[in-house]
C-alpha positions in Angstrom: -8.6 -63.1 20.0 -8.3 -63.5 16.1 -8.0 -60.4 14.2 -10.3 -59.7 11.2 -8.4 -59.3 7.9 -9.9 -58.0 4.8 -8.9 -56.0 1.7 -10.5 -53.6 -0.6 -13.2 -54.7 -3.1 -11.9 -55.4 -6.7 -13.7 -55.4 -9.9 -12.6 -56.9 -13.3 -13.5 -55.7 -16.7 -13.9 -58.5 -19.2 -14.0 -56.5 -22.4 -17.5 -55.2 -23.2 -18.9 -56.9 -19.9 -18.5 -55.4 -16.5 -18.5 -58.0 -13.6 -20.0 -57.4 -10.2 -17.5 -56.9 -7.2 -15.4 -59.5 -5.7 -14.2 -59.5 -2.1 -10.7 -60.0 -1.1 -9.4 -61.8 2.2 -6.1 -62.7 3.5 -6.1 -66.1 5.0 -2.7 -67.9 6.4 -0.7 -65.3 4.4 -2.4 -65.9 1.2 -4.6 -63.3 -0.6 -7.8 -64.8 -2.3 -10.5 -63.1 -4.5 -13.9 -64.7 -3.9 -17.0 -64.4 -6.1 -18.0 -62.4 -9.0 -17.4 -64.0 -12.4 -18.5 -67.7 -12.4 -18.5 -68.1 -9.0 -14.6 -68.1 -8.9 -12.1 -68.4 -6.2 -8.7 -66.9 -7.3 -5.3 -66.7 -5.4 -3.1 -63.8 -5.9 0.8 -64.7 -6.7 3.6 -62.5 -7.3 3.1 -62.8 -11.0 -0.7 -62.4 -11.0 -3.9 -64.1 -10.3 -4.7 -67.9 -10.8 -8.1 -69.4 -10.6 -7.9 -72.3 -8.0 -11.4 -73.2 -7.5 -15.2 -72.5 -8.0 -17.7 -71.6 -5.1 -20.8 -73.7 -5.0 -23.2 -70.8 -4.9 -23.2 -67.5 -6.5 -21.5 -64.7 -4.8 -21.6 -61.4 -6.1 -21.2 -58.0 -4.3 -20.7 -59.6 -0.9 -18.4 -58.9 2.1 -15.5 -61.3 3.3 -14.1 -61.6 6.9 -11.8 -64.0 8.6 -12.9 -65.0 12.1 -11.2 -68.1 14.2 -9.6 -69.4 11.2 -12.9 -69.5 9.2 -13.7 -67.5 6.1 -17.1 -65.7 6.2 -18.8 -64.7 2.9 -21.7 -62.6 3.7 -24.5 -60.6 2.2 -24.2 -61.5 -1.3 -26.6 -59.9 -3.8 -28.8 -63.0 -4.1 -29.1 -63.4 -0.1 -28.6 -59.9 1.6 -29.3 -61.4 5.2 -27.0 -64.5 4.9 -23.5 -65.8 5.5 -21.7 -68.9 4.1 -18.9 -70.1 6.3 -15.9 -72.2 4.9 
């Protein structure tokens, strides 16, 4: 059985504007921050964060999980009863 891996929720302050929460997930030994500011996909590196992509939908204040090698992005602010699978 695959294990679920997830991290704590993280928020980033962009000056005078406070952003919604991201969710973090570890997939194939890589940590990703998903959602929040401008639908971003960020990867954690030893030297910091780097934006590596953009989600095709808004994902704020949701939950992330790994199951059977898929990343599930669930219960975002705009769709509290739904999940996306990537």
